C-alpha positions as YAML, in Angstrom:
chain: A
units: angstrom
residues:
- id: 1
  name: MET
  ca: [15.81, -73.12, 18.79]
- id: 2
  name: PRO
  ca: [19.01, -75.16, 18.26]
- id: 3
  name: ARG
  ca: [16.52, -77.97, 16.77]
- id: 4
  name: ASP
  ca: [15.06, -75.11, 15.04]
- id: 5
  name: ILE
  ca: [18.27, -73.85, 13.20]
- id: 6
  name: CYS
  ca: [18.93, -77.65, 12.24]
- id: 7
  name: HIS
  ca: [14.83, -77.25, 10.63]
- id: 8
  name: TRP
  ca: [15.36, -73.39, 8.59]
- id: 9
  name: PHE
  ca: [19.07, -75.80, 7.80]
- id: 10
  name: LYS
  ca: [16.99, -78.82, 5.95]
- id: 11
  name: ILE
  ca: [14.36, -77.02, 4.61]
- id: 12
  name: TRP
  ca: [17.55, -74.91, 3.13]
- id: 13
  name: ARG
  ca: [19.09, -77.20, 1.79]
- id: 14
  name: SER
  ca: [16.02, -79.13, 0.10]
- id: 15
  name: LYS
  ca: [15.53, -75.99, -1.95]
- id: 16
  name: ALA
  ca: [18.49, -73.96, -2.44]
- id: 17
  name: ALA
  ca: [20.90, -73.77, -5.66]
- id: 18
  name: LEU
  ca: [22.96, -76.52, -4.32]
- id: 19
  name: SER
  ca: [20.26, -79.28, -4.82]
- id: 20
  name: HIS
  ca: [21.81, -81.19, -7.35]
- id: 21
  name: GLY
  ca: [24.81, -84.02, -7.22]
- id: 22
  name: ASN
  ca: [26.30, -86.28, -5.01]
- id: 23
  name: GLY
  ca: [27.14, -83.86, -2.81]
- id: 24
  name: ARG
  ca: [23.49, -83.32, -2.19]
- id: 25
  name: ASN
  ca: [22.52, -86.59, -1.79]
- id: 26
  name: LEU
  ca: [25.25, -87.45, 0.43]
- id: 27
  name: VAL
  ca: [24.23, -85.10, 2.78]
- id: 28
  name: ASN
  ca: [20.56, -85.34, 2.87]
- id: 29
  name: GLN
  ca: [20.89, -89.08, 3.64]
- id: 30
  name: VAL
  ca: [21.37, -87.77, 7.36]
- id: 31
  name: PRO
  ca: [18.28, -87.20, 9.85]
- id: 32
  name: ASP
  ca: [17.05, -84.38, 11.29]
- id: 33
  name: GLU
  ca: [18.56, -85.39, 14.86]
- id: 34
  name: VAL
  ca: [21.88, -86.58, 14.08]
- id: 35
  name: TRP
  ca: [22.64, -83.34, 12.76]
- id: 36
  name: TYR
  ca: [20.72, -81.80, 16.14]
- id: 37
  name: HIS
  ca: [23.48, -84.06, 18.00]
- id: 38
  name: LEU
  ca: [26.30, -83.35, 15.90]
- id: 39
  name: LEU
  ca: [25.54, -78.95, 16.05]
- id: 40
  name: VAL
  ca: [24.60, -78.80, 19.47]
- id: 41
  name: SER
  ca: [26.46, -80.82, 21.83]
- id: 42
  name: ASP
  ca: [29.78, -80.16, 21.46]
- id: 43
  name: PHE
  ca: [28.91, -76.48, 21.69]
- id: 44
  name: ILE
  ca: [27.58, -77.10, 24.80]
- id: 45
  name: GLN
  ca: [29.90, -79.22, 26.37]
- id: 46
  name: LEU
  ca: [33.19, -76.60, 24.80]
- id: 47
  name: GLY
  ca: [31.51, -73.10, 25.00]
- id: 48
  name: ALA
  ca: [32.94, -72.56, 28.58]
- id: 49
  name: VAL
  ca: [36.99, -73.34, 26.82]
- id: 50
  name: ASP
  ca: [35.47, -71.00, 24.24]
- id: 51
  name: LEU
  ca: [34.92, -68.33, 26.75]
- id: 52
  name: LEU
  ca: [38.18, -68.58, 28.16]
- id: 53
  name: LYS
  ca: [40.04, -68.19, 25.46]
- id: 54
  name: THR
  ca: [37.77, -64.97, 24.67]
- id: 55
  name: ARG
  ca: [38.52, -63.82, 28.79]
- id: 56
  name: ILE
  ca: [42.50, -64.84, 27.79]
- id: 57
  name: GLN
  ca: [42.66, -63.24, 24.10]
- id: 58
  name: GLN
  ca: [41.09, -59.77, 24.71]
- id: 59
  name: GLY
  ca: [43.71, -58.52, 27.79]
- id: 60
  name: ASP
  ca: [47.34, -56.56, 27.10]
- id: 61
  name: THR
  ca: [48.59, -56.85, 30.54]
- id: 62
  name: ALA
  ca: [51.56, -59.36, 29.75]
- id: 63
  name: SER
  ca: [51.87, -62.11, 31.99]
- id: 64
  name: ASN
  ca: [55.26, -63.93, 33.26]
- id: 65
  name: ALA
  ca: [52.87, -66.48, 34.76]
- id: 66
  name: ARG
  ca: [52.52, -70.08, 33.50]
- id: 67
  name: ASN
  ca: [49.60, -70.59, 31.02]
- id: 68
  name: THR
  ca: [47.59, -73.29, 33.30]
- id: 69
  name: THR
  ca: [48.09, -70.25, 36.29]
- id: 70
  name: ILE
  ca: [46.19, -68.04, 33.89]
- id: 71
  name: ILE
  ca: [43.26, -70.48, 32.89]
- id: 72
  name: TYR
  ca: [43.37, -70.50, 36.59]
- id: 73
  name: ARG
  ca: [43.11, -67.11, 37.29]
- id: 74
  name: THR
  ca: [41.10, -66.21, 34.77]
- id: 75
  name: THR
  ca: [37.89, -69.60, 35.56]
- id: 76
  name: LYS
  ca: [38.27, -67.51, 39.40]
- id: 77
  name: ASP
  ca: [37.39, -64.28, 38.59]
- id: 78
  name: ILE
  ca: [34.71, -65.10, 36.20]
- id: 79
  name: LEU
  ca: [33.53, -67.99, 39.23]
- id: 80
  name: ARG
  ca: [33.45, -65.13, 41.89]
- id: 81
  name: ASN
  ca: [32.41, -62.65, 40.38]
- id: 82
  name: GLU
  ca: [29.63, -64.22, 37.76]
- id: 83
  name: GLY
  ca: [29.52, -67.66, 38.90]
- id: 84
  name: ILE
  ca: [29.03, -70.87, 37.85]
- id: 85
  name: LYS
  ca: [26.78, -70.36, 34.51]
- id: 86
  name: GLY
  ca: [29.89, -67.27, 34.38]
- id: 87
  name: LEU
  ca: [30.83, -70.07, 31.81]
- id: 88
  name: TRP
  ca: [28.46, -70.38, 29.84]
- id: 89
  name: THR
  ca: [27.81, -66.57, 28.95]
- id: 90
  name: GLY
  ca: [26.96, -66.37, 25.52]
- id: 91
  name: THR
  ca: [25.80, -69.51, 24.80]
- id: 92
  name: SER
  ca: [23.00, -68.56, 22.22]
- id: 93
  name: ALA
  ca: [24.96, -66.50, 20.40]
- id: 94
  name: THR
  ca: [27.98, -69.55, 20.15]
- id: 95
  name: LEU
  ca: [24.67, -71.83, 18.78]
- id: 96
  name: VAL
  ca: [23.25, -68.89, 16.28]
- id: 97
  name: ARG
  ca: [27.48, -68.77, 14.80]
- id: 98
  name: ASN
  ca: [27.72, -72.43, 15.36]
- id: 99
  name: VAL
  ca: [25.29, -74.15, 14.13]
- id: 100
  name: PRO
  ca: [24.21, -72.75, 10.84]
- id: 101
  name: GLY
  ca: [28.54, -72.34, 10.95]
- id: 102
  name: VAL
  ca: [29.70, -75.92, 11.05]
- id: 103
  name: ALA
  ca: [26.08, -77.47, 8.70]
- id: 104
  name: LEU
  ca: [27.02, -74.47, 5.34]
- id: 105
  name: TYR
  ca: [30.17, -76.46, 6.33]
- id: 106
  name: PHE
  ca: [30.15, -79.94, 6.11]
- id: 107
  name: THR
  ca: [27.18, -79.60, 2.96]
- id: 108
  name: SER
  ca: [29.62, -76.72, 0.66]
- id: 109
  name: LEU
  ca: [32.60, -78.45, 1.87]
- id: 110
  name: THR
  ca: [31.12, -82.20, 0.19]
- id: 111
  name: TYR
  ca: [29.72, -79.61, -2.59]
- id: 112
  name: LEU
  ca: [32.23, -78.74, -3.90]
- id: 113
  name: ARG
  ca: [34.66, -82.07, -3.00]
- id: 114
  name: SER
  ca: [31.77, -84.07, -5.35]
- id: 115
  name: ILE
  ca: [32.20, -80.59, -8.33]
- id: 116
  name: MET
  ca: [35.29, -81.55, -8.09]
- id: 117
  name: ALA
  ca: [35.87, -84.86, -7.72]
- id: 118
  name: LYS
  ca: [34.75, -84.84, -11.62]
- id: 119
  name: SER
  ca: [37.75, -82.27, -13.40]
- id: 120
  name: PRO
  ca: [41.14, -84.72, -13.65]
- id: 121
  name: ASN
  ca: [42.92, -81.92, -12.40]
- id: 122
  name: PHE
  ca: [41.67, -82.14, -8.88]
- id: 123
  name: SER
  ca: [40.60, -86.12, -8.46]
- id: 124
  name: ALA
  ca: [42.53, -88.63, -6.30]
- id: 125
  name: HIS
  ca: [42.76, -91.80, -7.97]
- id: 126
  name: GLN
  ca: [41.94, -94.93, -4.61]
- id: 127
  name: ARG
  ca: [45.38, -95.94, -4.00]
- id: 128
  name: HIS
  ca: [44.51, -98.09, -1.38]
- id: 129
  name: SER
  ca: [42.47, -101.31, -1.75]
- id: 130
  name: HIS
  ca: [40.22, -100.88, 1.92]
- id: 131
  name: ASP
  ca: [39.87, -97.20, 1.31]
- id: 132
  name: SER
  ca: [36.44, -97.24, -0.05]
- id: 133
  name: SER
  ca: [36.00, -99.17, 3.18]
- id: 134
  name: LYS
  ca: [35.81, -96.56, 5.68]
- id: 135
  name: THR
  ca: [34.68, -93.14, 4.17]
- id: 136
  name: VAL
  ca: [32.53, -92.34, 1.00]
- id: 137
  name: LEU
  ca: [33.41, -88.63, 0.96]
- id: 138
  name: PRO
  ca: [34.52, -87.93, -2.80]
- id: 139
  name: LYS
  ca: [38.38, -88.33, -2.35]
- id: 140
  name: LEU
  ca: [40.92, -85.68, -3.93]
- id: 141
  name: SER
  ca: [43.99, -84.70, -4.65]
- id: 142
  name: SER
  ca: [46.49, -82.64, -1.76]
- id: 143
  name: GLN
  ca: [45.94, -79.97, -4.29]
- id: 144
  name: GLY
  ca: [42.04, -79.81, -4.49]
- id: 145
  name: ASN
  ca: [41.15, -80.54, -0.33]
- id: 146
  name: LEU
  ca: [43.37, -77.18, 0.38]
- id: 147
  name: ILE
  ca: [40.76, -75.11, -2.55]
- id: 148
  name: ALA
  ca: [37.43, -76.95, -1.28]
- id: 149
  name: GLY
  ca: [38.24, -76.52, 2.15]
- id: 150
  name: ALA
  ca: [39.76, -73.47, 1.74]
- id: 151
  name: THR
  ca: [37.29, -72.08, -0.42]
- id: 152
  name: ALA
  ca: [34.57, -73.32, 2.03]
- id: 153
  name: ARG
  ca: [35.39, -71.87, 5.35]
- id: 154
  name: VAL
  ca: [35.75, -68.42, 5.04]
- id: 155
  name: GLY
  ca: [31.99, -68.66, 2.12]
- id: 156
  name: VAL
  ca: [30.55, -69.75, 4.83]
- id: 157
  name: GLY
  ca: [33.28, -66.99, 7.60]
- id: 158
  name: LEU
  ca: [31.87, -64.30, 5.34]
- id: 159
  name: ILE
  ca: [28.40, -64.93, 5.08]
- id: 160
  name: LEU
  ca: [28.67, -65.04, 9.25]
- id: 161
  name: ASN
  ca: [31.48, -62.68, 9.53]
- id: 162
  name: PRO
  ca: [28.43, -60.66, 11.95]
- id: 163
  name: PHE
  ca: [27.64, -63.21, 14.34]
- id: 164
  name: SER
  ca: [30.96, -64.15, 14.68]
- id: 165
  name: ILE
  ca: [31.57, -60.49, 16.49]
- id: 166
  name: LEU
  ca: [28.51, -60.59, 18.82]
- id: 167
  name: LYS
  ca: [29.56, -64.49, 20.00]
- id: 168
  name: ALA
  ca: [33.19, -62.91, 20.66]
- id: 169
  name: ARG
  ca: [31.50, -59.76, 22.24]
- id: 170
  name: PHE
  ca: [28.97, -62.11, 24.50]
- id: 171
  name: GLU
  ca: [31.91, -63.51, 25.42]
- id: 172
  name: SER
  ca: [34.24, -60.79, 26.83]
- id: 173
  name: GLU
  ca: [32.95, -58.88, 29.59]
- id: 174
  name: LEU
  ca: [34.60, -55.92, 28.19]
- id: 175
  name: HIS
  ca: [30.69, -55.84, 25.83]
- id: 176
  name: ALA
  ca: [27.25, -55.23, 27.78]
- id: 177
  name: TYR
  ca: [24.85, -56.70, 25.48]
- id: 178
  name: ARG
  ca: [21.06, -57.89, 26.54]
- id: 179
  name: SER
  ca: [19.51, -60.10, 23.95]
- id: 180
  name: LEU
  ca: [20.31, -61.24, 20.70]
- id: 181
  name: SER
  ca: [18.24, -58.96, 17.90]
- id: 182
  name: GLY
  ca: [18.89, -55.97, 19.87]
- id: 183
  name: SER
  ca: [22.92, -55.67, 19.65]
- id: 184
  name: LEU
  ca: [22.53, -57.32, 16.24]
- id: 185
  name: LEU
  ca: [20.44, -54.36, 15.58]
- id: 186
  name: SER
  ca: [22.64, -52.09, 17.47]
- id: 187
  name: ILE
  ca: [26.18, -53.15, 14.74]
- id: 188
  name: THR
  ca: [24.15, -53.07, 11.95]
- id: 189
  name: ARG
  ca: [23.59, -49.67, 13.00]
- id: 190
  name: MET
  ca: [27.23, -48.98, 13.26]
- id: 191
  name: GLY
  ca: [28.20, -49.84, 8.89]
- id: 192
  name: PRO
  ca: [29.03, -52.73, 7.16]
- id: 193
  name: SER
  ca: [32.88, -52.15, 8.66]
- id: 194
  name: GLU
  ca: [31.41, -52.90, 11.54]
- id: 195
  name: LEU
  ca: [29.82, -56.01, 10.64]
- id: 196
  name: MET
  ca: [32.57, -56.70, 8.61]
- id: 197
  name: ARG
  ca: [35.16, -55.86, 10.94]
- id: 198
  name: GLY
  ca: [37.93, -59.03, 11.77]
- id: 199
  name: PHE
  ca: [37.00, -60.29, 8.79]
- id: 200
  name: ILE
  ca: [40.63, -60.46, 7.50]
- id: 201
  name: ALA
  ca: [41.90, -62.10, 10.58]
- id: 202
  name: SER
  ca: [39.49, -64.57, 10.29]
- id: 203
  name: SER
  ca: [40.16, -65.49, 6.14]
- id: 204
  name: LEU
  ca: [43.67, -65.63, 7.00]
- id: 205
  name: ARG
  ca: [43.01, -67.89, 9.77]
- id: 206
  name: ASP
  ca: [40.04, -70.22, 8.35]
- id: 207
  name: ALA
  ca: [41.66, -70.17, 5.28]
- id: 208
  name: PRO
  ca: [44.72, -72.37, 6.04]
- id: 209
  name: TYR
  ca: [43.13, -73.52, 8.57]
- id: 210
  name: ALA
  ca: [40.60, -75.43, 7.00]
- id: 211
  name: GLY
  ca: [42.50, -76.03, 3.61]
- id: 212
  name: LEU
  ca: [45.32, -77.73, 6.04]
- id: 213
  name: PHE
  ca: [42.76, -79.66, 7.92]
- id: 214
  name: VAL
  ca: [41.48, -81.37, 4.66]
- id: 215
  name: VAL
  ca: [44.56, -82.51, 4.01]
- id: 216
  name: ILE
  ca: [46.35, -84.11, 7.15]
- id: 217
  name: TYR
  ca: [42.98, -85.10, 8.10]
- id: 218
  name: GLU
  ca: [42.34, -87.39, 4.68]
- id: 219
  name: SER
  ca: [46.00, -87.92, 4.23]
- id: 220
  name: ILE
  ca: [46.29, -90.15, 8.06]
- id: 221
  name: LYS
  ca: [42.71, -91.79, 7.29]
- id: 222
  name: ARG
  ca: [43.88, -92.87, 4.09]
- id: 223
  name: GLU
  ca: [47.01, -93.84, 6.01]
- id: 224
  name: THR
  ca: [45.94, -95.17, 9.03]
- id: 225
  name: THR
  ca: [43.34, -97.03, 6.99]
- id: 226
  name: TYR
  ca: [46.30, -98.66, 5.31]
- id: 227
  name: PHE
  ca: [48.30, -100.31, 8.11]
- id: 228
  name: ILE
  ca: [45.63, -100.49, 10.88]
- id: 229
  name: PRO
  ca: [42.69, -102.44, 8.09]
- id: 230
  name: THR
  ca: [40.77, -103.65, 10.85]
- id: 231
  name: ALA
  ca: [40.27, -100.70, 12.60]
- id: 232
  name: TYR
  ca: [36.85, -99.24, 13.08]
- id: 233
  name: ALA
  ca: [35.96, -96.35, 10.50]
- id: 234
  name: ALA
  ca: [34.72, -94.07, 13.74]
- id: 235
  name: GLY
  ca: [38.76, -94.71, 15.50]
- id: 236
  name: ILE
  ca: [40.22, -93.93, 12.17]
- id: 237
  name: HIS
  ca: [37.75, -90.72, 11.78]
- id: 238
  name: SER
  ca: [37.82, -89.54, 15.44]
- id: 239
  name: PHE
  ca: [41.43, -89.72, 15.33]
- id: 240
  name: SER
  ca: [43.11, -87.95, 11.66]
- id: 241
  name: ALA
  ca: [40.39, -85.16, 13.09]
- id: 242
  name: ALA
  ca: [41.98, -84.79, 16.02]
- id: 243
  name: SER
  ca: [45.73, -84.70, 15.21]
- id: 244
  name: ALA
  ca: [44.70, -82.52, 11.53]
- id: 245
  name: GLY
  ca: [42.89, -79.91, 13.90]
- id: 246
  name: ALA
  ca: [45.76, -80.21, 15.69]
- id: 247
  name: ILE
  ca: [48.39, -79.62, 13.90]
- id: 248
  name: ALA
  ca: [45.39, -77.08, 11.69]
- id: 249
  name: THR
  ca: [44.83, -75.33, 15.14]
- id: 250
  name: MET
  ca: [49.00, -74.36, 16.61]
- id: 251
  name: ALA
  ca: [50.17, -72.79, 12.54]
- id: 252
  name: THR
  ca: [46.75, -69.70, 12.91]
- id: 253
  name: HIS
  ca: [46.21, -68.97, 16.10]
- id: 254
  name: PRO
  ca: [48.08, -65.92, 15.89]
- id: 255
  name: PHE
  ca: [45.41, -64.51, 13.43]
- id: 256
  name: ASP
  ca: [43.01, -65.99, 16.18]
- id: 257
  name: VAL
  ca: [43.86, -63.21, 18.97]
- id: 258
  name: ILE
  ca: [44.41, -60.71, 15.88]
- id: 259
  name: LYS
  ca: [40.91, -61.62, 14.68]
- id: 260
  name: THR
  ca: [39.62, -61.83, 18.68]
- id: 261
  name: LYS
  ca: [41.24, -58.14, 19.74]
- id: 262
  name: MET
  ca: [39.78, -56.80, 16.86]
- id: 263
  name: GLN
  ca: [36.12, -57.90, 17.08]
- id: 264
  name: VAL
  ca: [35.49, -56.94, 21.15]
- id: 265
  name: ARG
  ca: [38.25, -54.77, 21.52]
- id: 266
  name: SER
  ca: [36.36, -50.99, 20.75]
- id: 267
  name: GLU
  ca: [39.76, -48.57, 20.44]
- id: 268
  name: ASP
  ca: [40.58, -47.24, 17.19]
- id: 269
  name: ARG
  ca: [43.88, -49.30, 17.63]
- id: 270
  name: TYR
  ca: [42.66, -52.13, 17.46]
- id: 271
  name: ARG
  ca: [40.31, -51.32, 14.18]
- id: 272
  name: GLY
  ca: [42.70, -52.85, 11.66]
- id: 273
  name: PHE
  ca: [44.41, -55.63, 10.65]
- id: 274
  name: THR
  ca: [48.05, -53.89, 11.15]
- id: 275
  name: THR
  ca: [47.58, -52.08, 13.92]
- id: 276
  name: THR
  ca: [46.00, -54.61, 15.42]
- id: 277
  name: VAL
  ca: [49.35, -56.74, 15.31]
- id: 278
  name: MET
  ca: [51.55, -53.52, 15.94]
- id: 279
  name: ARG
  ca: [49.83, -53.41, 19.25]
- id: 280
  name: ILE
  ca: [50.39, -56.22, 19.65]
- id: 281
  name: PHE
  ca: [53.92, -57.33, 19.17]
- id: 282
  name: LYS
  ca: [54.69, -53.73, 20.93]
- id: 283
  name: GLN
  ca: [52.92, -55.01, 24.41]
- id: 284
  name: ARG
  ca: [53.60, -58.74, 24.98]
- id: 285
  name: GLY
  ca: [56.24, -59.62, 21.98]
- id: 286
  name: ALA
  ca: [55.69, -62.50, 20.06]
- id: 287
  name: ALA
  ca: [54.20, -63.95, 22.33]
- id: 288
  name: GLY
  ca: [51.07, -62.54, 22.99]
- id: 289
  name: PHE
  ca: [50.39, -63.92, 19.17]
- id: 290
  name: PHE
  ca: [50.00, -67.15, 20.97]
- id: 291
  name: ASP
  ca: [47.92, -66.28, 23.98]
- id: 292
  name: GLY
  ca: [44.46, -69.02, 24.74]
- id: 293
  name: THR
  ca: [46.96, -72.31, 22.55]
- id: 294
  name: SER
  ca: [46.00, -74.81, 24.87]
- id: 295
  name: LEU
  ca: [41.97, -74.13, 25.82]
- id: 296
  name: ARG
  ca: [41.55, -73.14, 21.65]
- id: 297
  name: MET
  ca: [43.61, -76.30, 20.61]
- id: 298
  name: SER
  ca: [41.33, -78.70, 23.64]
- id: 299
  name: ARG
  ca: [38.23, -77.64, 22.02]
- id: 300
  name: LYS
  ca: [39.27, -78.13, 18.07]
- id: 301
  name: ILE
  ca: [41.21, -81.39, 19.21]
- id: 302
  name: LEU
  ca: [37.71, -82.81, 20.67]
- id: 303
  name: SER
  ca: [35.13, -80.96, 19.09]
- id: 304
  name: SER
  ca: [36.71, -82.22, 15.20]
- id: 305
  name: ALA
  ca: [37.10, -85.94, 16.49]
- id: 306
  name: ILE
  ca: [33.65, -85.72, 16.89]
- id: 307
  name: GLY
  ca: [32.12, -83.98, 14.32]
- id: 308
  name: TRP
  ca: [33.68, -85.37, 11.63]
- id: 309
  name: ALA
  ca: [33.51, -89.10, 13.76]
- id: 310
  name: VAL
  ca: [29.13, -88.03, 13.45]
- id: 311
  name: PHE
  ca: [29.82, -87.28, 9.96]
- id: 312
  name: GLU
  ca: [31.51, -89.85, 8.03]
- id: 313
  name: GLY
  ca: [29.96, -92.04, 10.70]
- id: 314
  name: MET
  ca: [26.52, -92.26, 9.67]
- id: 315
  name: LEU
  ca: [27.15, -92.02, 5.99]
- id: 316
  name: LEU
  ca: [28.53, -95.10, 6.41]
- id: 317
  name: PHE
  ca: [25.67, -96.31, 8.64]
- id: 318
  name: MET
  ca: [23.17, -94.79, 5.80]
- id: 319
  name: GLN
  ca: [25.26, -96.57, 2.88]
- id: 320
  name: THR
  ca: [24.77, -100.09, 4.14]
...
């Protein structure tokens, strides 16, 4: 199935309206095998982390235990009740959501940046002579990177929000879904409001996350290239992405908790954004908005380091 998704994405790339300009040329140079490993391998390895995060965030009970203790107890409960395979429950739903999601994000971000780089309002001049040796991506000002990252991420989130709901509910034990097609049909029958459930919280998380990520990533990459010009490009890309992922994750995590509650819990008190925020604060206080922070941060750091290093590295390789 993952390879079929990558094959579908290649066909879409070649025929969609985004089929002109430098952004398309850059992305189309990446072979199918690279897309496959980039989009699938890290999700398989880190899927258990996502599941643990969802299980911790979905609850209402306040706990004074340390974060590591909560993670240990949650993992122990899953292993006791569901076995080792339980840690990867919902992997198919994760792949269906994340594989096209990451592919569309990288493509749309690169395309947007290539278009915006032609505008004097967003283009950035090369500050250091070493800049071009470590990347071939279009260069924008901080404002341009912020807008491009936020726009691309929210756009993809809007398209794939129904699959985000599926992913969260498959990871949770609160829903007894048996198949992807059956669960999607069930959600669709409940109407547009159910399909878009949690989208506001997702947007409030994704827009600042992606905008901040691209700005911080490009800034760290530029300065690291200047101060350590002999460093390997892959090391610079991994370090920059990991650092950007950590900062952006911490800044936007409360909205991730809100999104999970809205998409997983079926009670009326979790149907609206405002009521969900009030409910979390009433039950858990400010600490409730940071449940699962360490798990999400570890996942974002690793997936960002892997994804951006592979993506930029392959583009550099294809240019040589």
